[in-house]
DONUKOL-13770 format. One record per atom (N, C-alpha, C, O): residue number from 1; residue in one letter; x, y, z. Coordinates in pm, whole numbers, plus 50000, padded with zeros to 5 digits. Layout:
residues N
PT     i   aa      xx      yy      zz
PT   NUM    A       X       Y       Z
...
***
This chain:
residues 155
PT     i   aa      xx      yy      zz
PT     1    M   51616   49610   51017
PT     1    M   51476   49621   50984
PT     1    M   51489   49711   50834
PT     1    M   51532   49826   50846
PT     2    P   51454   49662   50691
PT     2    P   51451   49769   50604
PT     2    P   51336   49862   50601
PT     2    P   51223   49831   50639
PT     3    I   51373   49984   50552
PT     3    I   51250   50090   50516
PT     3    I   51264   50151   50379
PT     3    I   51363   50206   50332
PT     4    I   51152   50133   50326
PT     4    I   51157   50197   50175
PT     4    I   51058   50324   50215
PT     4    I   50963   50320   50293
PT     5    R   51104   50429   50145
PT     5    R   51067   50560   50087
PT     5    R   51043   50584   49988
PT     5    R   51141   50580   49914
PT     6    I   50945   50614   49937
PT     6    I   50854   50640   49809
PT     6    I   50791   50769   49806
PT     6    I   50699   50783   49887
PT     7    A   50819   50871   49731
PT     7    A   50713   50993   49697
PT     7    A   50698   50997   49568
PT     7    A   50776   50957   49482
PT     8    M   50571   51059   49553
PT     8    M   50540   51067   49419
PT     8    M   50421   51164   49431
PT     8    M   50328   51159   49511
PT     9    Q   50458   51299   49282
PT     9    Q   50367   51401   49296
PT     9    Q   50245   51362   49216
PT     9    Q   50257   51276   49129
PT    10    I   50146   51410   49237
PT    10    I   50022   51401   49167
PT    10    I   49921   51481   49134
PT    10    I   49849   51530   49221
PT    11    N   49906   51501   49013
PT    11    N   49811   51624   48969
PT    11    N   49634   51622   49035
PT    11    N   49525   51627   48979
PT    12    A   49665   51614   49140
PT    12    A   49492   51576   49194
PT    12    A   49500   51616   49348
PT    12    A   49600   51612   49419
PT    13    P   49368   51657   49385
PT    13    P   49352   51686   49531
PT    13    P   49373   51593   49629
PT    13    P   49354   51472   49617
PT    14    V   49424   51663   49751
PT    14    V   49487   51550   49854
PT    14    V   49345   51465   49893
PT    14    V   49355   51345   49867
PT    15    Q   49225   51503   49948
PT    15    Q   49142   51394   49915
PT    15    Q   49134   51288   49838
PT    15    Q   49115   51172   49877
PT    16    V   49150   51327   49725
PT    16    V   49127   51214   49603
PT    16    V   49223   51110   49599
PT    16    V   49200   50994   49565
PT    17    C   49343   51161   49636
PT    17    C   49462   51076   49671
PT    17    C   49458   50982   49769
PT    17    C   49495   50867   49750
PT    18    F   49402   51035   49906
PT    18    F   49403   50942   50015
PT    18    F   49293   50865   49989
PT    18    F   49304   50748   50025
PT    19    N   49190   50896   49938
PT    19    N   49076   50785   49924
PT    19    N   49119   50685   49804
PT    19    N   49072   50572   49807
PT    20    L   49188   50714   49721
PT    20    L   49211   50599   49615
PT    20    L   49332   50525   49689
PT    20    L   49354   50410   49651
PT    21    A   49419   50583   49798
PT    21    A   49498   50480   49863
PT    21    A   49431   50398   49957
PT    21    A   49487   50294   49991
PT    22    R   49305   50431   50013
PT    22    R   49278   50337   50115
PT    22    R   49162   50259   50044
PT    22    R   49082   50200   50117
PT    23    S   49145   50253   49911
PT    23    S   49016   50161   49850
PT    23    S   49077   50055   49832
PT    23    S   49186   50037   49778
PT    24    I   48992   49969   49888
PT    24    I   49011   49816   49853
PT    24    I   49030   49787   49735
PT    24    I   49129   49726   49694
PT    25    D   48893   49845   49636
PT    25    D   48890   49807   49518
PT    25    D   48998   49797   49421
PT    25    D   49041   49709   49346
PT    26    I   49041   49977   49461
PT    26    I   49179   50018   49395
PT    26    I   49287   49904   49403
PT    26    I   49317   49833   49307
PT    27    H   49340   49894   49525
PT    27    H   49405   49802   49554
PT    27    H   49416   49645   49493
PT    27    H   49515   49577   49467
PT    28    M   49299   49622   49485
PT    28    M   49320   49496   49402
PT    28    M   49350   49503   49220
PT    28    M   49393   49423   49137
PT    29    E   49307   49632   49217
PT    29    E   49303   49638   49069
PT    29    E   49476   49659   49032
PT    29    E   49533   49608   48936
PT    30    S   49519   49721   49104
PT    30    S   49665   49778   49132
PT    30    S   49783   49637   49146
PT    30    S   49902   49634   49114
PT    31    T   49708   49546   49197
PT    31    T   49809   49439   49265
PT    31    T   49754   49307   49156
PT    31    T   49795   49193   49176
PT    32    S   49660   49336   49042
PT    32    S   49638   49235   48973
PT    32    S   49724   49136   48948
PT    32    S   49673   49026   48971
PT    33    Q   49865   49129   48901
PT    33    Q   49968   49048   48848
PT    33    Q   49984   48935   48964
PT    33    Q   50011   48821   48929
PT    34    T   49967   48969   49114
PT    34    T   49981   48861   49223
PT    34    T   49859   48823   49256
PT    34    T   49860   48755   49359
PT    35    K   49725   48842   49197
PT    35    K   49612   48803   49201
PT    35    K   49561   48829   49371
PT    35    K   49521   48748   49455
PT    36    E   49583   48984   49376
PT    36    E   49573   48965   49530
PT    36    E   49407   48996   49540
PT    36    E   49351   49070   49459
PT    37    V   49345   48938   49637
PT    37    V   49201   48968   49644
PT    37    V   49188   48987   49815
PT    37    V   49267   48953   49903
PT    38    A   49080   49045   49823
PT    38    A   49066   49105   49977
PT    38    A   48944   48966   49998
PT    38    A   48850   48949   49920
PT    39    I   48969   48888   50105
PT    39    I   48922   48778   50152
PT    39    I   48831   48813   50274
PT    39    I   48710   48789   50273
PT    40    N   48884   48860   50360
PT    40    N   48798   48887   50517
PT    40    N   48811   49040   50530
PT    40    N   48881   49120   50467
PT    41    G   48721   49058   50631
PT    41    G   48721   49181   50677
PT    41    G   48670   49314   50615
PT    41    G   48547   49322   50605
PT    42    R   48737   49408   50575
PT    42    R   48695   49485   50488
PT    42    R   48698   49453   50342
PT    42    R   48798   49503   50290
PT    43    T   48618   49384   50253
PT    43    T   48670   49321   50137
PT    43    T   48653   49451   50006
PT    43    T   48703   49444   49893
PT    44    S   48565   49570   50063
PT    44    S   48534   49641   49926
PT    44    S   48535   49807   49987
PT    44    S   48571   49830   50103
PT    45    G   48507   49877   49925
PT    45    G   48493   50041   49961
PT    45    G   48618   50093   50021
PT    45    G   48729   50050   49989
PT    46    L   48599   50178   50102
PT    46    L   48735   50232   50163
PT    46    L   48742   50193   50281
PT    46    L   48641   50183   50351
PT    47    I   48860   50164   50323
PT    47    I   48919   50113   50473
PT    47    I   48910   50247   50576
PT    47    I   48942   50363   50549
PT    48    E   48866   50204   50683
PT    48    E   48850   50280   50785
PT    48    E   48924   50259   50919
PT    48    E   48951   50148   50964
PT    49    Y   48963   50411   50994
PT    49    Y   49043   50335   51122
PT    49    Y   48986   50239   51199
PT    49    Y   48872   50243   51245
PT    50    G   49092   50123   51217
PT    50    G   49006   50022   51318
PT    50    G   48999   49892   51241
PT    50    G   49004   49778   51287
PT    51    E   48986   49925   51135
PT    51    E   48914   49808   51075
PT    51    E   49043   49713   50984
PT    51    E   49149   49768   50954
PT    52    T   49019   49588   50954
PT    52    T   49120   49514   50926
PT    52    T   49070   49463   50771
PT    52    T   48958   49466   50721
PT    53    V   49209   49410   50713
PT    53    V   49176   49351   50564
PT    53    V   49253   49258   50568
PT    53    V   49362   49267   50624
PT    54    T   49200   49121   50493
PT    54    T   49275   48990   50488
PT    54    T   49322   48965   50365
PT    54    T   49238   48887   50320
PT    55    W   49407   48985   50279
PT    55    W   49461   48976   50149
PT    55    W   49516   48841   50115
PT    55    W   49592   48778   50188
PT    56    E   49477   48805   50009
PT    56    E   49538   48643   49961
PT    56    E   49595   48668   49817
PT    56    E   49522   48694   49721
PT    57    A   49716   48658   49810
PT    57    A   49794   48705   49706
PT    57    A   49873   48561   49648
PT    57    A   49846   48449   49690
PT    58    T   49956   48586   49564
PT    58    T   50086   48500   49521
PT    58    T   50197   48558   49496
PT    58    T   50218   48631   49399
PT    59    H   50303   48518   49614
PT    59    H   50426   48590   49593
PT    59    H   50547   48473   49596
PT    59    H   50569   48382   49676
PT    60    F   50611   48514   49482
PT    60    F   50716   48382   49485
PT    60    F   50677   48246   49449
PT    60    F   50739   48145   49480
PT    61    F   50605   48251   49404
PT    61    F   50497   48115   49326
PT    61    F   50444   48036   49457
PT    61    F   50443   47913   49472
PT    62    V   50401   48136   49551
PT    62    V   50344   48083   49687
PT    62    V   50178   48165   49709
PT    62    V   50158   48287   49702
PT    63    R   50109   48093   49726
PT    63    R   49991   48182   49756
PT    63    R   49946   48183   49904
PT    63    R   49888   48090   49960
PT    64    Q   49974   48279   49949
PT    64    Q   49977   48345   50119
PT    64    Q   49875   48438   50145
PT    64    Q   49825   48510   50058
PT    65    Q   49830   48440   50307
PT    65    Q   49751   48556   50341
PT    65    Q   49816   48623   50438
PT    65    Q   49894   48574   50518
PT    66    L   49776   48757   50429
PT    66    L   49865   48871   50508
PT    66    L   49709   48952   50579
PT    66    L   49628   48984   50492
PT    67    T   49677   48976   50688
PT    67    T   49575   49074   50748
PT    67    T   49669   49162   50807
PT    67    T   49771   49137   50870
PT    68    S   49603   49297   50768
PT    68    S   49643   49415   50825
PT    68    S   49539   49506   50877
PT    68    S   49426   49501   50828
PT    69    K   49569   49594   50980
PT    69    K   49433   49655   51053
PT    69    K   49523   49857   51008
PT    69    K   49640   49893   51002
PT    70    I   49426   49912   50994
PT    70    I   49454   50026   51009
PT    70    I   49475   50095   51139
PT    70    I   49366   50143   51170
PT    71    T   49566   50122   51231
PT    71    T   49624   50168   51331
PT    71    T   49635   50309   51361
PT    71    T   49649   50351   51476
PT    72    E   49627   50391   51246
PT    72    E   49643   50542   51260
PT    72    E   49576   50586   51146
PT    72    E   49610   50541   51036
PT    73    F   49482   50671   51157
PT    73    F   49421   50733   51042
PT    73    F   49374   50919   51080
PT    73    F   49308   50967   51172
PT    74    E   49434   50973   50979
PT    74    E   49414   51130   50987
PT    74    E   49383   51198   50865
PT    74    E   49469   51250   50795
PT    75    P   49244   51196   50836
PT    75    P   49187   51189   50718
PT    75    P   49244   51353   50668
PT    75    P   49278   51425   50763
PT    76    P   49254   51402   50552
PT    76    P   49300   51321   50463
PT    76    P   49468   51302   50424
PT    76    P   49525   51257   50325
PT    77    Y   49513   51358   50547
PT    77    Y   49676   51373   50531
PT    77    Y   49765   51216   50553
PT    77    Y   49878   51217   50503
PT    78    R   49727   51103   50613
PT    78    R   49788   51034   50688
PT    78    R   49715   50918   50706
PT    78    R   49597   50944   50729
PT    79    F   49743   50785   50704
PT    79    F   49704   50641   50750
PT    79    F   49804   50550   50755
PT    79    F   49888   50543   50665
PT    80    V   49805   50466   50866
PT    80    V   49900   50367   50874
PT    80    V   49823   50245   50887
PT    80    V   49732   50227   50967
PT    81    D   49868   50165   50802
PT    81    D   49847   49985   50813
PT    81    D   49945   49935   50846
PT    81    D   50054   49957   50792
PT    82    E   49929   49868   50927
PT    82    E   50014   49716   51032
PT    82    E   49976   49580   51010
PT    82    E   49863   49532   51005
PT    83    M   50078   49531   50999
PT    83    M   50030   49361   50987
PT    83    M   49996   49317   51105
PT    83    M   50035   49358   51215
PT    84    V   49918   49231   51079
PT    84    V   49829   49178   51204
PT    84    V   49878   49020   51184
PT    84    V   49930   48967   51283
PT    85    S   49866   48961   51092
PT    85    S   49920   48843   51094
PT    85    S   49938   48780   50926
PT    85    S   49851   48789   50839
PT    86    G   50092   48707   50910
PT    86    G   50102   48711   50762
PT    86    G   50266   48668   50761
PT    86    G   50333   48681   50863
PT    87    I   50313   48624   50659
PT    87    I   50460   48565   50633
PT    87    I   50564   48683   50746
PT    87    I   50640   48652   50838
PT    88    F   50536   48785   50707
PT    88    F   50631   48875   50779
PT    88    F   50648   48869   50938
PT    88    F   50557   48846   51018
PT    89    Q   50757   48889   50964
PT    89    Q   50738   48929   51122
PT    89    Q   50690   49061   51168
PT    89    Q   50694   49100   51285
PT    90    G   50640   49132   51058
PT    90    G   50608   49268   51097
PT    90    G   50612   49344   50979
PT    90    G   50676   49309   50880
PT    91    F   50538   49459   50986
PT    91    F   50548   49562   50904
PT    91    F   50426   49654   50905
PT    91    F   50306   49628   50900
PT    92    R   50499   49781   50912
PT    92    R   50448   49909   50926
PT    92    R   50422   50006   50762
PT    92    R   50517   50017   50684
PT    93    H   50299   50061   50732
PT    93    H   50305   50110   50616
PT    93    H   50237   50263   50652
PT    93    H   50115   50268   50664
PT    94    D   50296   50354   50665
PT    94    D   50300   50488   50671
PT    94    D   50238   50552   50529
PT    94    D   50320   50552   50437
PT    95    H   50111   50605   50500
PT    95    H   50080   50678   50389
PT    95    H   50089   50793   50401
PT    95    H   50027   50821   50504
PT    96    I   50148   50920   50339
PT    96    I   50133   51044   50358
PT    96    I   50113   51113   50245
PT    96    I   50164   51090   50135
PT    97    F   50003   51236   50288
PT    97    F   49942   51276   50174
PT    97    F   49974   51453   50229
PT    97    F   49935   51519   50326
PT    98    E   50037   51473   50146
PT    98    E   50075   51677   50153
PT    98    E   50013   51753   50014
PT    98    E   50047   51730   49898
PT    99    S   49930   51832   50051
PT    99    S   49863   51927   49960
PT    99    S   49993   52033   49917
PT    99    S   50078   52087   49988
PT   100    N   49976   52036   49804
PT   100    N   50097   52131   49745
PT   100    N   50044   52215   49615
PT   100    N   49947   52168   49556
PT   101    D   50092   52315   49577
PT   101    D   50061   52395   49437
PT   101    D   50031   52319   49328
PT   101    D   49953   52359   49242
PT   102    N   50097   52185   49322
PT   102    N   50063   52102   49198
PT   102    N   49969   52002   49204
PT   102    N   49952   51927   49107
PT   103    G   49895   51989   49325
PT   103    G   49800   51878   49382
PT   103    G   49861   51851   49514
PT   103    G   49877   51925   49611
PT   104    T   49898   51702   49490
PT   104    T   49939   51599   49594
PT   104    T   50065   51537   49603
PT   104    T   50101   51469   49507
PT   105    L   50138   51549   49703
PT   105    L   50257   51476   49741
PT   105    L   50237   51380   49781
PT   105    L   50211   51400   49900
PT   106    M   50227   51229   49749
PT   106    M   50210   51145   49805
PT   106    M   50334   51005   49842
PT   106    M   50384   50924   49764
PT   107    S   50349   51019   49972
PT   107    S   50458   50953   50029
PT   107    S   50424   50796   50086
PT   107    S   50313   50759   50122
PT   108    D   50550   50711   50085
PT   108    D   50513   50602   50141
PT   108    D   50629   50595   50253
PT   108    D   50731   50664   50247
PT   109    V   50599   50494   50368
PT   109    V   50699   50475   50430
PT   109    V   50703   50359   50485
PT   109    V   50642   50347   50591
PT   110    F   50759   50265   50442
PT   110    F   50718   50101   50469
PT   110    F   50825   50038   50541
PT   110    F   50911   50001   50461
PT   111    E   50850   50015   50642
PT   111    E   50936   49948   50739
PT   111    E   50852   49767   50755
PT   111    E   50733   49751   50784
PT   112    Y   50936   49671   50731
PT   112    Y   50953   49537   50775
PT   112    Y   51034   49491   50806
PT   112    Y   51147   49540   50816
PT   113    T   50999   49374   50833
PT   113    T   51105   49252   50943
PT   113    T   51038   49116   50859
PT   113    T   50934   49051   50859
PT   114    S   51174   49119   50785
PT   114    S   51151   48959   50705
PT   114    S   51125   48844   50797
PT   114    S   51187   48847   50903
PT   115    P   51056   48756   50778
PT   115    P   51055   48615   50825
PT   115    P   51221   48532   50818
PT   115    P   51311   48578   50749
PT   116    F   51231   48448   50874
PT   116    F   51333   48358   50873
PT   116    F   51473   48428   50932
PT   116    F   51573   48388   50873
PT   117    G   51492   48505   51017
PT   117    G   51624   48529   51095
PT   117    G   51711   48577   50954
PT   117    G   51668   48619   50847
PT   118    K   51831   48556   50994
PT   118    K   51926   48555   50889
PT   118    K   51917   48512   50731
PT   118    K   51974   48547   50628
PT   119    L   51830   48432   50762
PT   119    L   51808   48379   50552
PT   119    L   51702   48511   50549
PT   119    L   51716   48561   50437
PT   120    G   51635   48564   50602
PT   120    G   51536   48638   50569
PT   120    G   51648   48788   50547
PT   120    G   51634   48858   50446
PT   121    K   51738   48816   50635
PT   121    K   51817   48943   50595
PT   121    K   51901   48901   50470
PT   121    K   51940   48995   50400
PT   122    V   51933   48781   50433
PT   122    V   51997   48749   50340
PT   122    V   51862   48808   50169
PT   122    V   51872   48888   50076
PT   123    A   51783   48735   50205
PT   123    A   51665   48746   50113
PT   123    A   51624   48912   50089
PT   123    A   51579   48959   49984
PT   124    D   51644   48963   50176
PT   124    D   51619   49147   50180
PT   124    D   51732   49197   50104
PT   124    D   51711   49296   50035
PT   125    L   51851   49146   50104
PT   125    L   51970   49217   50008
PT   125    L   51980   49165   49895
PT   125    L   52018   49243   49807
PT   126    L   51945   48997   49844
PT   126    L   51925   48974   49716
PT   126    L   51791   48984   49647
PT   126    L   51803   48976   49525
PT   127    F   51681   48997   49686
PT   127    F   51581   49032   49616
PT   127    F   51474   49060   49669
PT   127    F   51385   49096   49592
PT   128    L   51437   49055   49832
PT   128    L   51334   49100   49881
PT   128    L   51259   49261   49879
PT   128    L   51149   49293   49833
PT   129    R   51358   49340   49942
PT   129    R   51377   49486   49937
PT   129    R   51327   49518   49763
PT   129    R   51209   49550   49749
PT   130    S   51392   49511   49669
PT   130    S   51353   49546   49564
PT   130    S   51238   49495   49500
PT   130    S   51191   49560   49407
PT   131    Y   51179   49379   49537
PT   131    Y   51066   49341   49488
PT   131    Y   50934   49424   49518
PT   131    Y   50836   49462   49453
PT   132    M   50989   49436   49674
PT   132    M   50874   49526   49755
PT   132    M   50870   49676   49738
PT   132    M   50786   49749   49791
PT   133    E   50966   49714   49661
PT   133    E   50981   49863   49644
PT   133    E   50887   49874   49496
PT   133    E   50821   49975   49472
PT   134    R   50890   49776   49420
PT   134    R   50832   49741   49267
PT   134    R   50693   49766   49289
PT   134    R   50616   49848   49240
PT   135    L   50678   49654   49395
PT   135    L   50531   49671   49431
PT   135    L   50455   49798   49440
PT   135    L   50350   49821   49379
PT   136    L   50523   49886   49529
PT   136    L   50461   49998   49599
PT   136    L   50467   50091   49470
PT   136    L   50362   50146   49438
PT   137    L   50591   50114   49386
PT   137    L   50580   50194   49282
PT   137    L   50480   50163   49178
PT   137    L   50424   50248   49109
PT   138    K   50459   50025   49171
PT   138    K   50343   50001   49047
PT   138    K   50187   50048   49131
PT   138    K   50083   50093   49083
PT   139    R   50213   50026   49228
PT   139    R   50051   50053   49321
PT   139    R   50049   50194   49274
PT   139    R   49971   50226   49184
PT   140    N   50152   50303   49346
PT   140    N   50152   50455   49341
PT   140    N   50127   50500   49190
PT   140    N   50054   50592   49154
PT   141    K   50209   50409   49106
PT   141    K   50174   50450   48959
PT   141    K   50008   50452   48922
PT   141    K   49944   50542   48868
PT   142    Y   49971   50343   48964
PT   142    Y   49825   50309   48929
PT   142    Y   49734   50435   48981
PT   142    Y   49658   50502   48912
PT   143    I   49763   50449   49129
PT   143    I   49677   50569   49194
PT   143    I   49648   50717   49090
PT   143    I   49555   50786   49048
PT   144    K   49830   50707   49084
PT   144    K   49826   50878   49001
PT   144    K   49764   50850   48903
PT   144    K   49699   50945   48859
PT   145    I   49750   50727   48827
PT   145    I   49691   50756   48689
PT   145    I   49549   50768   48709
PT   145    I   49481   50839   48635
PT   146    K   49495   50694   48816
PT   146    K   49306   50719   48810
PT   146    K   49300   50846   48858
PT   146    K   49212   50917   48810
PT   147    A   49371   50890   48940
PT   147    A   49356   51009   48978
PT   147    A   49348   51130   48913
PT   147    A   49254   51208   48924
PT   148    E   49473   51149   48828
PT   148    E   49480   51252   48734
PT   148    E   49376   51204   48654
PT   148    E   49282   51282   48672
PT   149    Q   49339   51107   48566
PT   149    Q   49212   51056   48467
PT   149    Q   49115   51116   48531
PT   149    Q   49061   51209   48470
PT   150    G   49056   51076   48699
PT   150    G   48934   51143   48724
PT   150    G   48906   51271   48723
PT   150    G   48794   51323   48727
PT   151    L   49039   51338   48715
PT   151    L   49050   51488   48705
PT   151    L   48977   51509   48569
PT   151    L   48874   51577   48571
PT   152    K   49014   51466   48470
PT   152    K   49006   51484   48303
PT   152    K   48862   51463   48277
PT   152    K   48798   51537   48203
PT   153    L   48815   51367   48336
PT   153    L   48703   51346   48311
PT   153    L   48583   51436   48373
PT   153    L   48466   51433   48336
PT   154    L   48635   51515   48474
PT   154    L   48519   51614   48534
PT   154    L   48530   51751   48461
PT   154    L   48460   51852   48459
PT   155    C   48665   51709   48392
PT   155    C   48670   51879   48267
PT   155    C   48579   51861   48171
PT   155    C   48563   51948   48084
***
């Protein structure tokens, strides 16, 4: 099971980062390259504990759907979403927010099990892991920009 770990320092309060990370609208903006759209469950606003969202997106030229559920929720420091249905055999995405002197350290721990058994493991090595890591980094950079721009607008 591949595990992707990413950490990013953001010059913004922990609550701002926490809310941006669980915003359905920000998620759709940050994944526009895959035409990701929330089509069921929570489809806008801030997702809460126990809620689900079904995403429809194009990955590797295939339009697909994935439903995840918020299974752990400790505002404003942590939440976890886990796949309920989709192409992966499973995934768990832990979002962690730590307040520090420079704002917030936002970290992701993304664990997933690829579909298709041994073929999926080969795909992990060849391209899937790096693809998923790039998606997470792009999303986090978008959150960072939004959080830091928001502070500038308040000044």
